[in-house]
Every structure is written in structure tokens, then in C-alpha cells.
N, C-alpha and C positions, 0 to 999 in steps of 0.2 A: 517235441512240440511241433505241431503242424502249423502251416500258415493260417489255416482257418481258425485255430484256437487263439492265435495272436490277434487276428482282426476282430474276432468276437469280443475280445477283452479290451479293445480300445475304448477310451472314454469318449462320450458324446455329450452334446449340450452343455449344461452348466458344469458337469463334472470335468469337462475338458480344461476349464480354467484352472482347476485345482491340480490336474495331473501334469500340466506342462511346467517345465520341460523335462524333469528328471525321469518320470515314469515312461515317457515316450522314448527317451534315450535307451533305457533298459530294454524296451521291447524291440527297438531297432537292432541292438546288439544280438538279441535272441534270434531275430529274423535272419541276420547275416550268417549265423551258424547253420540255420535251416537251408539257406540259399546255396551253400557249398555242396556240390554233388547232386543238386536237384535236377529234375527233368525239365524239358522246355516248357511244359504246361505249368509246372510249379514256379518257374521263373516268371512267367506271365502273371500268375497269381500274386507273386511277391511284388511285382511292379505295381499292380493294382492296389496292393496294401500300402505301398509307399505313397500313392496318390491320396489315399484316404487319410494317411497320417498328416500329409501336408495340409489337407483340407481342415482337419481337426485343429492343427496348429494355427491356421489362419483365423478360424472361428474364435479360438481361445484368445489370440492376440487382439482381435477386434473388440471382444468383450472386455478385455483388460484395459485397453486404451479408452474405450467409451466410459468406463467406470470412473475415469478422472474428470468427466465433464458433467455439468448439470443438464437435465433433460426437460425440466418442467418450468421453463422461464415464462412468466406471465408477460402480457403486453406491456404493462407498466415497467417491469424490470428491463425488458428489451429496449424500451424508449430511454430508460435511465442509462443503460449500457451505451447506447448510441450518443446521447448527449454528453455523458461523462467522457467518452473517448475523444470527442471533438474538443471539449473544454480542456481535457488533460494534455492534448497535443499542443494547444495554445500555451497552457501553463508550463509544459515541459520544455518549450523552446526558451523560456525565460527564467523559470523558478530557480534553477541551479545557479543562475548568474545573478539573481536578485540580491542576495547578501554580498556578493563580490562587488556589484555595482555600488551598494551603500558603503562598503569598505573603501573603495577607491574614491567615492564622492567625499567622504569624511576626511580622507587623506588630503585630497585636493583643497578642501575648505579650511581644515584645522591642523594639518600636518599628521605625522605618524603617531604622535603621542595620544594615548587613550582612544585610538580608533576602534578597537574591538569593543570597548566599553560603550561607545556611542552607538555601535551596531546593536548591542544588547539593549540599550535604552530604547531604541526604536521599537524592537519587538516586544519589550516589556510594556511599553505604552499601548501597543496594539492589543495585547492579550488582557491588560487591565480593563480597557474599554469593552472588549469583546465579552469578558466575564460579566460586566455590568448590564450589557444589552442582550445577552444570549437568551434569557427567557422571553424577551420581546420578539426575537426571531421565531421562537417556538410558538408564541401566541399568534404571530402573523401567519405562519404556516398552517396552524390549526384552524384559523379563521378563513383564509383565502385559498388554501390548497398547497400541497408540497411542490408541485411542478411550477406553480406561479411564483413561489418563493425562490426556487432555484433560478428561474428565468430572470427575476429582478436582480439576483446576486451577480449575474454575469455583467450587468450594466455597471455595477460597482467595481467588478474586477477590471473591466476595461478602463474605467475612470481612474482606478488605482495606478495602473501602469502609465496612463497619460499624466498623472500627477507626478510620478517619478521623472517623466520626461521634463516636466516643469521644474522639478527640484534641481535638475542639472543646470538649469539657467538661473534659478533663484532658490537658495537653500530654504527659504521660509515655506516653500511648498511641502516640505517634508512633514510638517505638522498636519497638513490636510491629508497627506498620504496615510498617516497613522490612523486617522479617523475613518477614512474611506476603506482601508484594509479591514478594520474591525467590523464595519457594516457589511462588507462582502461576506465575511465569515458568519456573521449573524444571520443573514438570509440564506446562506448555502448549507452549512453543515447540519443544523437541526433538521431541515427539510430533506436533505440527502439521506441521512440515517433513517429517518422515519419512513421515507418512501421505500427504501431497500428492506427495512424490517417488516413493513406492512405487506409488501407484495412478494417477498421471497418465499419459496416453497419449503414447507416443513421437511426436515431431513436432508435438505440440499444447501443449507446456508453456507457451510464450509466450502463446498465446491462452487457455489455461485459467487462467493467472495473471491476465492482463489482464481476462478475463471476470469472475473473482471480484472483481477490483478495481472493475470497473464496478458490479457488484451491491452491493459494499460502499459504493461512492460514493453510490448511491441511499440506502443506510442512513445514511451520514454527511451526507447532505443533510437528512434528517428528524431524525436524532438530536440534533445541536446545537441545532436550533430547539426541539425538545421539551424538551431540558435547560434551555435559556435561559428558556423559559416557566415551567418548574417552579421554577427559581431565582427568577424575578421575583415569583412569587405565593406560593411555599411555602418556599423556602430549601433549603440544602444537605442538611439531615437527611432530608427527604422524597425528594430526588433520590437519595441514597445507598441508601435502603431499596428504592426502585423498581428501581434498577439491579441491586442484589443479587438480587432475585427473578427478574428477567429472565435473569440469568446462570445461575441454577440451571435454569431452563426450557430453556436452550440445549442441555442434554444429551439431550433427548427424541429428536431425529432420529437421533443416533448409536446410541442404546441400543434402537431399535426392532428391529434385527436383530443377531444374535450376531456378534461380530468373530472372524474366522479368522486365527490367527497361530501361529507356532512360537516358543515361549519360548527365549531364548538368553541367555547371560551376556555381560557387557561389562566391560572393565577400566577402572577409575577412573584409575590412574596413566598408562596408555598414551595416554589422551586428551590429557594435558598434554605428553607426549613428542612426539606427532604435531604438536601445535600449534607447538612451538618447534623442530621439526626443521629442519635446513638445507634439505632438499628442499622444504619448504612455506613457506619464509621470505618469498618474494616475494608469494605469494598471501595470506599472513597480513597483511603490510603493506598490501596493497590493500584488504583487508576492514576494516582499522582506519579506513578512510574513513567507515565508519558511525558513527564518533564524533560527526560533525556532527549526526547524527539526535537526539542527546541535547539539543542546543540547540534544534532544531526543535520537539521535543515538550515542552520545559519553558520555556525563556526566551522563545521567539517568542509563545506564547499570552499570557504575562504582558505582553509588549511591546504586543500588540494591545489587551489589556484596558486598559492605561494610556492608549492612544491613544483608545479609544472610551468608556471609563469606564462600561461597561454590560455586564452578562452577556448580555442578549438581543442587543445589538449584536455581541458577540463570536460568538454562535451564528449570527447572520445572515451575517456576513462569511465564516465558515467554510463554511456551507451553500452560499452562492452560488458561492464559490470552487471547491468540489468539483463543483458542477453544471456550471460552465463547462469544467472539465478532463476530465470523464468521457468524452466521446466520443473524446478523444485517446488514452486508454488502450487502446481497441480497436485503433486503428491501430498503436500501439507493439507490442502483442502479435502482430499479424499480421506486421509487419516482422521481429520477432524470430524467428518460426518459419520465415521464408523463408531465413534464413542462420543463422550462429552468434550474431548479435546484437552482436558485439564492436565493429563500426564504429559502431553506434547508441550503444553505451555510451560510446565515446570522445567523440563529439560531445556527448552528454548531459552528460558531466562538465564540459566547457567552458561550456556554457550554465548548468549548475547553479552553477559557480564564480561567474559574474557575477550570479546571483540573490542571492548573499550580499552582494556588493558594492553592489547596488542598495538593500539594506536600510540601508546607511549614510546614504542621502540621503532616505529616505522618512520622513515623520512624520504626514501627514494621513491621513484615512480612505480616500480614493480611492487614494492611493499604496500604502497597506498592502494594500488589496484586490488591486490589479494585481500587486504583487510576490508576493503569496501564490499567485495563479493561475499566474504564470510559474514560480515555484519548484516548485509541485506537478507541472507538466508536465515540467520539466527533471529533477526527481528520479526520476519514474517511467521516463523514458527511460534512466536508469541502473539503477534497481532491477529493472525487469521483465526485461531481458536478462541481468543479472547473476544473478538468482535462477533463471531458466530454464536457464542454462548450468550452474548448480550442481545443479539437479534432474536434468538429463541426465547429468552426471558421476556423480551418486549412483546412478542406475539402471545405469550401466555398471560401477561399482566396488562400493563398500559404502555402502548408504544411511545407516546409523546413523553410520558414521565420517565420511562427507562432511558430513552435516548438522551433526554435533557440532562439527567443525572450523570450519564456517561460522559457527555461532552463538557459539562461544567467541571467535573472532576479532572478531566484531561487538561482543560484550560488552566485550572488552579495549579496543577502540577507544573505547567509551563511558566506561570507567573513566579512560582517559588524558585524554579530552576534559573529563570532570568535574573531574579534578585540576587541569588547566590553567586551567579556568574559575575555580576557587576562587582560584588564584594571581593571575590577572588582575584579579579583583574586589577583591583586596586593595589594588591600586594604582590602579584606575580606578573612579570612582563617577559615574553609576550603572553604567557599564561595558558598555552595549549594543553600541557600535561595536567595542570590543575583542573581544567574544565573536563578533560577526559576521565580523570579519577572521580570527580563529582558525578558525572553521568553514569559511570559504572555502579556507583553506590546507589544512585536513584533508581537504576533499572532493577535492583533487587526487590523493590517494592511490588513488582508484578507477582512475586511469589505469594503475596497475601490474597490474591484473587481466588 
């Protein structure tokens, strides 16, 4: 074989992506045999061939890496990205500590007995109110615009954390916190999902969702560390005020340009009829699987805090866990866009189920960290394809109806999980394992999707 026959057979363009790395390695070994005993001119030709090989590898790697990212971001999606990142930085500084704050607040006011139950009662109240007002949030977003609804939600977000500040002084403020929290969700989530579903590019929903998750992951790496430091040196009051100010600032990217939309009416009662209709029953039951998320967002942070006994340690574990899992999100988004993502969702559910069972046996710092990393990867292999499929369906049918059905089913799942958790905590103290087993069983509902 001559050097010229080798160079002529090298892959170029799109074929290079498929030929790297094994085919190139075979050709290099073939060239090395040609190189031995060659003349000076042949050695120069061999050197030039090596340069071309390196160039082909660079092209292939560039195309491989760019395939993980979305390329057709609309202006609205870019604005949503920017606003979401600012808002999530504010939220990430405090959200992991929010249930811990409530846990410690209830211990201070009522003692250790039934503390976890009181925390679950708080969130159960939030989601019951949210379930009742959710169609009103969709109605508002459809009438006044998605971006305006998101902007108003940040006011309630800031108000919520300021109400927690008040609850530390007077426990009666906790009831106001429940109502405000529900109103924040009412204005934010229907509008957020509709905005993303409406303006995301066909064929890129998985990558656009995963890309946003990666950007959010960077934020969630820095946020808990920042929040942990603020708590360590200044306390909850300063953290709540800083978070509230950042949430207000998150409106700036979306309000720089005027939103274009056509106002339309939306029926409150029909939303509930669609939710409980026989045609949608299987899908509704599958989305009830999101009930396990309530335990992830409330009980799991408290469990970690009890294990590490330190706010900064809680922040560090969360940040490092997010850092380790970030790169996996890109791959999940790319795989989702290659097909309908259902096969990934099915395998993800199984892995996620076992992540809950692993929580039964971990108690040390290293074990908590490893389970948290594994759980985040498994959960996103469920959430990314499921959400991408929902957005595609919304674009093909009715965005507001599909999104509202998705969100209402999710909230109903959390209400059921919250009620079951309160019942279990009545019989099991402290009840960690009972809640983890419950969540594992609930997560299997995703298989119905």
C-alpha cells in the first residue's frame, strides 16, 4: 500500500464523523508499516498525510461536539434563557435551603415532634391552592402574554421569600407564604412551558431543554455555594433579601423587546374536564409520577442537612453533584432528538427507581453525594425526553391545553404524594425510609407515558 492510496481513502466531510476514531487508527498503523524503510520524499509525504489526519479528526470532533447543542434558538427562547438563568441563580441560592429553613423554623416553634409532617403540610397547602388557581394562570398568560405573566410571577417570588423573613419573626406569616407561593407558581409555570413550547425549534426540543439544563446547572453549581456562604456569615434574612432583588432583575431580558401575541380566552372548567377525561386517563396517571419530585425538593435536602449538619456543606454537596452530572444532560438531549425519546424514558425510569432504593442504605457524606449524582442523571433521562415529547405534542395540537394538562397532572401527583407522606409520617418516625419507598413506587408511574 502506498501513502497515496492511504490518503485517498481518508474520510472527509460528514463521513469523517462516522470514521473516527477506529478507522483512522487502522490507517495510521498501515502508514507506520509503509514508513519503515521509505525514502526521504516518502517520509515527507507521510508527514503531510499525518497533518491531514489531524485536520480530519479536528473537523470530526468539532461536528460531534456541536451536535450536542441547539442551533436554531429564536429570539424569544434566547430571552427566556437569559431571564431563566438570572431567576434560577436567585432561586438556587435559597431553594435548597428553603425546606431546611422551614424544618428549623418548626423545630424552634413547636419542637422536634411532627416537624417533617408540618413541612409536608406547608407544601401540601401550596399545591392544593396551586391546583385550584392553575387554570387562572393559563387564562392570564393567554390574555396578556407569556412574558408578562412570567414578569409578574417574579414579584410574587420575591414577596414569598420576604414573607418567610416575616415568618421567622411571627409564625402567622407562614399562612401568607403558602398563598403567595401558590400564586408565584400560577403565574410562572404555565407561561414558562407555553413560551418554551411555542418558540422552540422543531427537532431541537431535546437539545434546547438539555442546553438550558446545562446552563442552569452552571448556575446551580454557583448558587448553592453562594447561598451557603451567605447563610454561614449573615443568616437567612440577608439571603432572602438578596434573592428577592435578583428575582426582580430577572425580568430585564424579557422586557427589552415587546412581546407579540394574540390575546385569547380560555375556559377554567374545561381544563378540569380534560384532566379527568377517559381519553387522557393513562397520560394523567403517568404524569402523577412527578409526585416523587415533592420528596426530592423537600425531604431530601433536609435529609442531607441532617447528615452534614452544615449549610455550607449542603451547598457544596449540591454544587459538586450538579457539576458531575452536567455533561450527561447534553448527551440525553441529543439522544432525545434522534428519536421520540421513549426508549430512553423507559430505561431512565428503571434507573431512577433504584436511586430511591439506594437512599435506604446511605447515611454517610460520601454515600449521600454518590446517590445524589446518580439520582440526578437518572431523573433527567426521564424528565428531558418526557418534556420534549410534551412540547412537540403541544406544537402539533394546542400549546396552552397541552401545557396546562401537563402541569395540572404534575401538581395533582404532588398533592397525592404530600397527603401520603403525611399519613406515613404519622406511623413512622423519623420516616425517611418510608418516604423513599413511597417515592420509588410513585416513580414507576412514568412507565405509563
